[in-house]
C-alpha positions as CSV (number, residue, x, y, z in Angstrom):
1,M,98.5,146.8,48.0
2,K,97.6,143.3,47.7
3,K,101.2,142.1,47.9
4,R,101.7,144.1,51.2
5,I,98.5,142.5,52.8
6,F,99.6,139.2,51.7
7,L,103.1,139.7,53.3
8,R,101.5,140.9,56.5
9,L,99.2,137.9,56.6
10,F,102.1,135.6,55.8
11,G,104.2,137.1,58.5
12,F,101.2,136.8,60.8
13,F,100.8,133.0,60.4
14,V,104.4,132.5,60.7
15,T,104.5,134.3,64.0
16,L,101.5,132.2,65.1
17,V,103.2,129.0,64.1
18,M,106.2,130.0,65.9
19,L,104.4,131.0,68.9
20,S,102.5,127.7,68.9
21,H,105.6,125.7,68.6
22,T,107.3,127.7,71.5
23,A,104.3,127.2,73.8
24,T,104.7,123.4,72.9
25,L,108.2,123.2,73.9
26,F,107.4,125.1,77.0
27,C,104.6,122.9,77.9
28,R,106.8,119.9,77.2
29,A,109.7,121.4,79.4
30,Q,107.2,121.9,82.2
31,I,106.3,118.2,82.3
32,S,109.7,116.8,81.5
33,L,111.8,115.6,84.3
34,S,115.5,114.8,84.4
35,V,117.8,113.9,87.2
36,S,121.4,113.8,88.0
37,A,121.0,110.4,89.5
38,K,122.2,107.1,87.9
39,S,118.8,105.6,89.3
40,A,115.8,107.1,90.5
41,V,112.2,106.5,91.4
42,L,109.1,108.4,92.7
43,I,106.1,106.3,94.0
44,D,102.8,106.9,95.8
45,A,103.1,105.8,99.3
46,D,99.6,104.5,99.5
47,S,99.4,102.2,96.6
48,G,103.1,101.8,95.7
49,K,102.4,103.1,92.2
50,V,105.4,104.3,90.2
51,L,104.9,107.8,89.2
52,Y,108.3,108.4,87.8
53,E,111.4,106.1,87.2
54,H,114.9,106.2,85.6
55,A,116.8,103.0,85.8
56,A,114.9,102.1,88.9
57,R,115.5,98.4,88.7
58,T,119.3,98.5,88.6
59,R,121.2,97.0,91.3
60,M,123.4,99.6,93.1
61,G,125.0,100.4,96.5
62,M,122.7,102.3,98.8
63,A,125.1,103.6,101.6
64,S,123.3,104.8,104.8
65,T,120.0,104.5,103.5
66,T,120.6,101.0,104.6
67,K,119.5,102.2,108.0
68,I,115.8,102.5,107.0
69,M,115.8,98.5,106.8
70,T,117.9,98.4,109.9
71,A,115.4,100.5,111.9
72,L,112.5,98.5,110.3
73,T,113.9,95.2,111.4
74,V,114.8,96.4,114.9
75,T,111.2,97.3,115.5
76,R,110.2,94.0,114.4
77,I,112.5,92.1,117.0
78,V,112.8,94.2,120.1
79,S,110.8,96.9,122.2
80,L,111.6,100.6,122.0
81,T,111.9,100.6,125.8
82,D,114.5,97.8,126.0
83,T,117.8,99.0,127.5
84,V,121.0,98.3,125.3
85,S,124.2,98.1,127.0
86,I,126.7,99.1,124.3
87,P,128.9,96.0,123.2
88,R,132.6,96.3,122.4
89,E,131.8,95.6,118.6
90,A,130.0,98.9,118.3
91,V,132.8,101.3,119.8
92,G,134.8,103.0,117.0
93,T,133.0,101.8,114.2
94,E,134.1,103.4,110.9
95,G,132.2,106.4,109.5
96,S,129.5,108.4,111.0
97,S,129.3,108.0,114.7
98,V,127.8,109.4,118.0
99,Y,130.9,108.0,119.8
100,L,129.3,105.3,122.1
101,C,131.1,103.9,124.9
102,E,131.6,100.1,125.9
103,G,129.0,99.5,128.6
104,E,127.1,102.8,128.2
105,K,123.3,102.1,128.3
106,L,120.7,103.7,126.0
107,T,117.2,102.5,125.1
108,V,116.4,101.2,121.6
109,E,114.5,104.3,120.7
110,Q,117.3,106.5,121.7
111,L,119.7,104.5,119.4
112,L,117.2,104.7,116.6
113,Y,117.3,108.3,116.9
114,A,121.1,108.3,116.7
115,L,120.6,105.7,113.8
116,L,118.3,107.8,111.7
117,L,119.2,111.5,112.6
118,S,123.0,111.3,113.1
119,S,123.5,108.3,110.8
120,A,125.4,106.7,113.6
121,N,127.1,103.5,112.5
122,D,128.2,102.7,116.0
123,A,124.3,102.7,116.9
124,A,123.7,100.4,113.8
125,V,126.1,97.9,115.2
126,A,124.8,98.2,118.7
127,L,121.3,97.6,117.7
128,A,122.4,94.7,115.5
129,V,124.1,92.9,118.2
130,Y,121.6,93.5,120.7
131,C,118.8,92.2,118.3
132,S,120.6,89.2,116.9
133,G,123.9,88.6,118.6
134,S,126.2,89.7,115.7
135,V,126.1,92.0,112.8
136,E,126.1,88.9,110.3
137,A,123.1,87.3,112.0
138,F,121.1,90.7,111.9
139,A,121.9,91.0,108.3
140,E,120.3,87.7,107.7
141,Q,117.2,89.0,109.5
142,M,117.2,92.0,107.2
143,N,117.4,89.8,104.1
144,L,114.6,87.6,105.4
145,Y,112.3,90.6,105.7
146,A,113.3,91.8,102.3
147,R,112.1,88.6,101.1
148,E,109.0,88.9,102.9
149,L,108.3,92.5,101.2
150,G,108.8,90.6,97.9
151,L,112.2,92.2,97.0
152,S,114.3,90.3,94.7
153,D,117.0,92.8,93.9
154,T,118.3,93.6,97.4
155,N,120.8,92.1,99.6
156,F,122.3,93.3,103.0
157,V,125.6,92.4,104.5
158,N,125.6,94.8,107.3
159,P,123.3,97.3,109.1
160,H,125.1,100.5,108.5
161,G,125.7,100.6,104.5
162,L,129.6,100.7,104.6
163,Y,130.5,99.6,101.0
164,D,130.5,95.8,100.2
165,E,130.0,94.7,96.7
166,M,127.3,92.2,97.9
167,H,125.5,95.0,99.7
168,Y,123.0,96.4,97.1
169,T,119.4,97.4,96.4
170,T,117.5,99.3,93.5
171,A,115.8,102.5,93.8
172,Y,112.7,100.8,93.5
173,D,113.1,98.1,96.1
174,L,114.4,101.0,98.4
175,A,111.2,102.8,98.0
176,L,109.3,99.9,98.9
177,I,111.2,99.4,102.0
178,T,110.5,103.1,102.9
179,R,107.0,102.6,102.3
180,A,106.9,99.9,104.8
181,A,108.9,101.7,107.3
182,L,106.6,104.9,107.0
183,E,103.8,102.5,108.3
184,V,105.7,102.2,111.5
185,E,104.5,105.0,113.7
186,C,108.1,105.3,115.7
187,I,110.0,105.3,112.4
188,R,107.8,107.9,110.8
189,R,108.2,109.9,114.0
190,I,111.8,109.7,114.2
191,V,112.8,110.4,110.6
192,S,110.6,113.6,110.8
193,T,112.3,115.1,113.7
194,Y,115.0,117.7,113.1
195,K,117.0,117.4,116.2
196,I,117.0,115.9,119.6
197,T,119.4,115.5,122.6
198,L,120.5,112.1,123.8
199,P,122.4,111.2,127.0
200,F,126.2,110.6,127.2
201,E,127.4,108.0,129.7
202,G,124.2,108.5,131.9
203,V,124.3,112.1,131.7
204,P,121.2,113.7,129.9
205,D,121.0,116.0,127.1
206,R,124.9,115.7,126.4
207,R,124.6,114.4,122.8
208,L,123.0,116.3,119.9
209,A,121.5,114.5,117.0
210,V,120.6,116.5,114.1
211,N,118.7,115.2,110.9
212,H,120.9,115.2,107.9
213,N,118.0,115.6,105.7
214,K,117.8,119.3,104.8
215,L,114.4,118.8,102.9
216,L,112.8,118.9,106.4
217,K,113.7,122.7,106.4
218,T,113.3,123.5,102.7
219,Y,110.7,121.4,101.3
220,D,106.9,122.0,102.1
221,G,105.4,118.9,103.4
222,A,108.7,116.9,103.9
223,I,108.4,114.1,106.4
224,G,112.0,112.5,106.2
225,V,113.6,110.1,105.3
226,K,117.6,109.3,105.1
227,T,120.7,110.5,103.5
228,G,123.7,108.3,102.6
229,F,127.1,108.6,101.2
230,T,130.3,106.7,100.5
231,K,132.8,107.4,98.0
232,K,132.0,104.3,96.0
233,T,128.3,104.6,95.9
234,G,128.2,108.4,95.8
235,R,125.4,110.3,97.1
236,C,122.1,108.4,98.1
237,L,118.8,110.0,99.2
238,V,115.5,108.8,100.3
239,S,112.9,111.5,100.9
240,A,109.0,111.8,101.6
241,A,106.6,114.4,101.6
242,E,103.0,114.7,102.3
243,R,100.3,117.2,101.0
244,D,96.5,117.2,101.0
245,G,96.3,113.4,101.8
246,L,99.0,112.3,99.1
247,T,102.3,111.0,100.3
248,L,105.1,110.5,97.9
249,I,108.4,108.7,98.3
250,A,111.4,109.7,96.1
251,V,114.7,107.7,95.9
252,T,118.0,108.6,94.2
253,L,121.1,106.5,94.0
254,S,124.6,107.9,92.8
255,A,123.0,111.3,92.6
256,P,125.6,114.4,92.4
257,D,122.7,116.9,92.7
258,D,120.3,114.8,94.8
259,W,118.7,117.8,96.7
260,R,117.6,119.4,93.4
261,D,116.6,115.9,92.0
262,H,114.2,115.3,94.9
263,T,112.7,118.9,94.8
264,A,112.1,118.3,91.1
265,M,110.6,114.7,91.5
266,L,108.3,115.6,94.5
267,D,107.1,118.7,92.6
268,H,106.4,116.5,89.6
269,G,104.2,114.4,91.8
270,F,102.3,116.9,93.7
271,E,101.7,119.0,90.3
272,N,100.2,115.9,88.3
273,Y,98.7,113.6,90.8
274,E,96.3,113.8,93.8
275,R,94.8,111.5,96.4
276,R,91.1,111.5,95.7
277,I,88.3,110.2,97.9
278,I,85.9,108.7,95.5
279,A,83.4,108.1,98.4
280,D,84.0,108.9,102.1
281,V,82.9,106.6,104.9
282,G,79.2,106.2,104.6
283,E,78.6,108.2,101.5
284,L,78.0,105.1,99.4
285,C,74.5,103.7,100.0
286,V,72.8,100.8,98.3
287,N,69.6,98.9,99.1
288,M,69.4,95.0,99.2
289,P,66.0,93.2,99.1
290,V,65.2,91.5,102.4
291,T,62.5,88.7,102.5
292,G,60.3,87.8,105.6
293,G,61.1,91.1,107.4
294,N,59.2,93.9,108.7
295,S,60.6,95.8,106.0
296,D,61.2,94.9,102.2
297,N,64.7,96.3,102.0
298,V,67.9,97.3,104.1
299,T,70.4,99.9,103.5
300,L,74.2,99.1,103.3
301,R,76.8,101.8,103.5
302,N,80.7,101.7,102.9
303,T,82.8,101.5,106.3
304,A,85.9,102.8,105.0
305,P,86.8,105.6,102.4
306,L,87.3,104.6,98.8
307,A,90.3,106.6,97.7
308,L,92.8,106.4,94.8
309,T,95.8,108.3,93.6
310,L,94.8,109.7,90.2
311,P,96.3,112.0,87.7
312,K,94.6,115.4,88.3
313,A,93.0,115.5,84.8
314,Q,91.6,112.0,85.3
315,L,87.9,111.4,85.8
316,S,86.9,109.5,88.9
317,P,86.5,105.8,88.1
318,D,83.2,104.0,88.6
319,V,82.3,102.3,91.9
320,R,81.0,98.9,91.9
321,V,79.2,96.9,94.6
322,Y,79.6,93.2,94.9
323,S,77.5,90.6,96.9
324,T,77.1,86.9,96.8
325,Y,73.4,87.4,97.9
326,P,70.7,88.3,95.7
327,F,68.7,89.1,98.8
328,L,68.6,88.7,102.5
329,Y,66.4,86.6,105.0
330,A,65.2,88.3,108.1
331,P,66.4,88.9,110.6
332,V,69.4,91.0,109.6
333,R,71.3,93.0,112.2
334,E,72.8,96.5,112.1
335,G,76.6,96.1,111.4
336,E,76.3,92.8,109.5
337,R,78.2,93.0,106.2
338,F,77.0,91.2,103.1
339,A,78.6,93.2,100.3
340,Y,81.7,95.2,99.4
341,A,82.2,98.1,97.2
342,E,85.3,98.4,94.9
343,T,86.8,101.2,92.7
344,A,90.1,100.9,90.7
345,F,92.5,102.6,88.3
346,E,95.7,101.3,86.6
347,G,96.1,98.4,89.0
348,E,95.4,100.2,92.0
349,I,92.3,98.6,93.8
350,C,90.4,100.2,96.7
351,S,87.7,98.4,98.6
352,S,85.4,98.6,101.4
353,P,82.9,96.3,103.3
354,M,79.3,97.4,103.0
355,E,77.5,97.2,106.2
356,I,73.8,97.2,107.2
357,G,72.6,100.4,108.8
358,E,69.5,99.2,110.5
359,T,68.1,96.0,112.0
360,V,65.3,94.2,110.2
361,E,63.3,91.9,112.4
362,R,61.5,88.8,111.1
363,R,57.8,89.4,110.2
364,E,55.4,87.9,112.6
365,S,53.1,85.4,111.0
366,K,49.3,86.0,110.9
367,R,48.8,82.4,112.2
368,G,51.2,82.8,115.0
369,F,48.4,83.0,117.7
370,F,46.8,79.6,116.7
371,H,50.2,78.0,116.4
372,S,50.9,79.1,120.0
373,I,47.5,77.6,121.1
374,I,48.3,74.3,119.5
375,N,51.8,74.2,120.8
376,F,50.5,74.9,124.3
377,F,48.3,71.9,124.2
378,K,50.8,69.6,122.7
379,K,53.0,70.2,125.8
380,D,50.3,68.3,127.8
């Protein structure tokens, strides 16, 4: 009898250990992330913080994801409403095309739609020549801007991404380029557009430009950004998605299964991180002493939200208020700023000026009447 009970208990504990081990393996499988890409990265668009990476600093070809930087450079140089007469150099450009005709006229904005939706190489050349006079000169502008963004592992030879061994980037650099591009309203609007019609030789609505990024239709919160492919670089993809204030950017280079890669990376980001508001505008309130005023203190409030991207299980970090003034001299005016608030987590710092909420006038002196009499006679 005792032996039977022992065997049952032993079996129970073995089963418990096995279930525990299985559960552990299951949990690890849930949080593990593997991709088909040779190089990949997932970043938070607000802070630039890396949330996942795989060989993300390795120099590789980028194919048509180049056009993100092309669009970013164009918007720095010319106006969206400028009219471009299509140059001979653009006609018949190898690869993806909207079949531009020499002398045809389109606006910069229309060409950007062709560039970013249809991945039109002829539109890339037309924009480059219009902006800088030649493809080579425009590539120099792209590289100059890359240096301004602090990118040391990126070099552009052309505006369209056709293969050249000296045309390269990294997944991480490309994510930073995309982060800058999404801050430009017109680029953000264009890359989130599924389709649009464009004129052909002056006739409206004769060209249909359809976005190649199928995540716009299949992934909740997707807002762009750009596909790319050449035989030598393989499949390249940049995507971005936004949920509950958190914007994520995913990049894969040479990824046979890029759509699955991006779905997994974005899911990983949204499941494990959140954009948390530590203190909304005006929620943070501190008092500062005032001397010589009709009030002994004044209230200061934050003028901007304090927000950070945090792991969902992470406690909110502390907020600190800094000022070089131990107290203020009256008068002080509503809207003046004498302090700032700051919060930080793992290198991401968010700060906000602290603004005075009400005016404090100088307190009148009890001897003010007699001083005014004396000053009156002094004038004589």
